[in-house]
C-alpha positions as CSV (number, residue, x, y, z in Angstrom):
1,M,18.3,-15.1,-6.9
2,S,17.5,-13.1,-10.0
3,E,20.0,-12.4,-12.6
4,K,21.3,-8.8,-13.1
5,E,20.1,-7.1,-16.3
6,Q,22.7,-6.1,-18.7
7,S,23.3,-2.4,-19.4
8,N,22.5,-0.9,-22.8
9,I,25.5,1.4,-22.7
10,T,28.1,0.2,-25.3
11,V,30.3,3.2,-25.5
12,A,33.2,3.7,-23.1
13,P,33.7,7.1,-21.5
14,P,36.3,9.2,-23.4
15,R,38.5,9.9,-20.3
16,R,38.9,8.4,-16.9
17,F,39.4,11.0,-14.2
18,T,41.3,8.7,-11.8
19,L,44.6,9.2,-10.1
20,P,46.0,5.8,-9.4
21,K,48.6,5.2,-6.7
22,S,51.2,4.3,-9.3
23,R,51.1,8.0,-10.4
24,I,51.9,9.3,-6.9
25,L,55.6,10.4,-6.4
26,R,57.0,8.5,-3.4
27,G,60.4,7.9,-1.9
28,K,63.2,10.0,-0.5
29,R,65.4,9.7,-3.5
30,N,62.7,10.8,-5.9
31,F,62.1,13.9,-3.9
32,Q,65.8,14.6,-3.6
33,N,66.1,14.4,-7.4
34,L,63.1,16.6,-7.8
35,F,64.4,19.4,-5.5
36,S,68.0,19.3,-6.6
37,G,67.5,20.3,-10.3
38,T,64.1,21.6,-10.9
39,T,62.1,24.4,-12.5
40,L,59.5,26.3,-10.6
41,I,56.2,27.7,-11.8
42,K,54.6,30.1,-9.3
43,S,51.0,31.0,-8.6
44,P,49.3,32.8,-5.7
45,S,48.0,29.7,-4.0
46,V,50.1,26.8,-5.3
47,N,53.6,26.3,-6.7
48,L,54.6,23.6,-9.2
49,R,58.1,22.1,-9.3
50,Y,59.0,19.8,-12.0
51,T,61.9,17.9,-13.6
52,T,62.1,16.0,-16.9
53,F,63.9,12.9,-17.9
54,S,64.9,12.1,-21.5
55,S,63.8,8.4,-21.3
56,S,60.1,7.5,-20.8
57,E,61.1,4.7,-18.4
58,W,60.8,7.2,-15.5
59,D,57.1,7.7,-16.3
60,F,54.9,10.6,-15.1
61,K,54.5,11.0,-11.3
62,I,53.2,13.8,-9.1
63,G,53.4,14.6,-5.4
64,F,51.5,16.9,-3.2
65,I,53.2,18.9,-0.4
66,S,51.8,21.2,2.3
67,P,54.5,22.5,4.5
68,K,54.1,22.9,8.2
69,K,54.1,26.7,7.9
70,T,50.7,26.5,6.2
71,G,48.9,25.4,9.3
72,N,48.0,22.5,11.5
73,A,47.5,18.9,10.4
74,V,43.9,19.4,9.5
75,Q,44.6,22.4,7.3
76,R,47.6,20.7,5.6
77,N,45.6,17.5,4.8
78,N,42.7,19.7,3.5
79,A,45.2,21.6,1.3
80,K,46.6,18.3,-0.1
81,R,43.1,17.0,-0.7
82,I,42.1,20.1,-2.7
83,M,45.4,20.0,-4.7
84,R,44.9,16.3,-5.5
85,E,41.3,16.8,-6.6
86,S,42.1,19.8,-8.8
87,F,45.0,17.9,-10.4
88,R,42.9,14.8,-10.9
89,L,40.3,16.7,-12.9
90,N,42.8,18.4,-15.1
91,Q,45.6,15.8,-15.5
92,H,44.6,15.0,-19.1
93,Q,46.3,18.2,-20.3
94,I,49.7,17.0,-19.2
95,N,49.3,13.3,-19.7
96,E,48.8,13.7,-23.4
97,A,51.9,15.9,-23.7
98,V,54.1,13.5,-21.8
99,K,52.9,10.5,-23.9
100,E,53.3,12.4,-27.1
101,L,56.9,13.5,-26.3
102,G,57.9,10.2,-24.8
103,I,59.7,11.7,-21.8
104,G,59.6,11.2,-18.1
105,L,58.2,13.9,-15.8
106,H,58.2,14.2,-12.0
107,C,56.4,17.2,-10.5
108,V,55.1,18.3,-7.2
109,L,52.4,20.8,-6.2
110,I,53.3,22.8,-3.1
111,A,50.6,24.7,-1.1
112,R,51.6,28.3,-0.3
113,T,48.8,29.4,2.0
114,T,46.3,28.1,4.5
115,N,42.5,27.8,3.9
116,L,42.8,27.1,0.1
117,E,39.6,27.5,-1.9
118,F,39.0,24.8,-4.5
119,S,38.0,27.2,-7.3
120,K,41.1,29.3,-6.9
121,V,43.4,26.3,-6.7
122,Q,41.8,24.7,-9.7
123,C,42.2,27.9,-11.7
124,D,45.9,28.0,-10.7
125,V,46.5,24.4,-11.4
126,V,44.9,24.7,-14.9
127,T,47.1,27.7,-15.8
128,M,50.2,26.0,-14.4
129,M,49.5,22.8,-16.4
130,E,49.1,24.8,-19.6
131,E,52.3,26.6,-19.0
132,L,54.1,23.3,-18.2
133,R,52.7,21.8,-21.3
134,N,53.9,24.8,-23.4
135,R,57.4,24.6,-21.8
136,L,57.6,20.9,-22.5
137,L,56.6,21.2,-26.1
138,S,58.9,24.2,-26.7
139,T,62.0,22.6,-25.1
140,N,61.4,19.4,-27.0
141,Q,61.2,21.2,-30.3
142,T,64.6,22.9,-29.7
143,I,66.4,19.6,-28.9
């Protein structure tokens, strides 16, 4: 067998656009905490619910929900896939703020309609992430 040639690339990419399983919100208790005392940001296609924790031991986690009223299983899975992808590509906006503030954040994206288009969802997710970031920074400055 021949040996593999080494790559000439020496610079690491500036950002990794991955969404590891450890970042996914799971568990009944976490969702109960999230829906009991949360703040809501609305958009035409997707809603964002979030709650913050003062200690960073809670970490940053996100969930994706598509209720049964949005359609059959195929449409719900497609909606969750679109929301996951749009968040994955834009997660750096909120990750930097959470690390900077040293807080815990749990949030969930909830589909509002069926047959979501990726471009609309991505636009909505970007604006909601910016608003969430601004809210986090403003509430932290007042504390």
